[in-house]
N, C-alpha and C positions, 0 to 999 in steps of 0.2 A: 504494500500500500504506500502510495506516495503522498506528499504534502497536498497536492491537488485533490487526490482522492479523499483525504481527511476533510479538507475544506468543503468539498461537494457533499460529503455525508453529513457533516454538521449543518450545513445550509439546508439540505433536504429535510433533515429530521427536526430542525427547530423553526424553519420558516424565515430565518434571517438571511438577508441577501449575501451572496458569495463574497462581495467586496468587503463587507464588514467583518465577515468571518476570517477572511484572509488577513486583514489588518490585525485582528485579534491574535491569530495564530503566530504571525510574524513577530508581534510585540512580545508574546509569551516566550518565544525562542530567544529573542534579543535579551530579555530580562534574565533568563537562565544563563545564557552565555556571559553576560556582564557580571552576574553574581559569581559564577565559577572563576572568571578572570580575576575577581577581587578576593579569592579564597573564601567565599561564602557558599556553604552548601545550601541546596534547595530541597525542602522536604514537602512531599505531597502525600498527605495521609490517605491510605488505601490504594495508592498507586506505586510510590517508590521514592527514592532519594537520588538526586544528582549530586555527586560528591567529587571532591578533588583529592586524588591520591598522589603521594610522593613516591617516585621510584628512586631508589638509592643509586649512587654511583657504581658503575660496573665496568669490567674490562671485556672488550669484544675483540674478535679477530677479523681482519680483512684477509680472506682466504686467497684472493688473487695476488696480493702483494706479500702474503705470509708475514703480516705485521700485527701487532696488538695496538688497539686504540682504547682510550678511556672515554666512556660515555658519562657525562656529568649527571649529578642528581637533577631530576626534572619532575614537573607535575603533569598529571594527565587527568582528564575528566572521566568519570565512571558513573554508571547507573546501577543502583541496587534496588531491585523490585521489592515491594511490600509483600508480606506473607499472604494477604488476601489476593493480591495480583498473581502470585505464584500458584496458589490453590486453584484459581479460576483457569489458568493456562493449562494446568495438569489435567 
């Protein structure tokens, strides 16, 4: 399912025009991205949590040059589904 499919489904089921739904969905995604960029987790009760995880520094290998490189500590976004969400999917 794509973002356009989600917008169409919300618009169809609620009767709100597609343009308004698209603006709302875009704003939601922007708020989540901005929050994660500022190290703030987003918790949606009954759905899940968008969280920032920190990956530790590690050593990797460049196989073609047969050298080792150091990958510095960095942050990645992650999604952890709520228990209710997981139970419904299963």
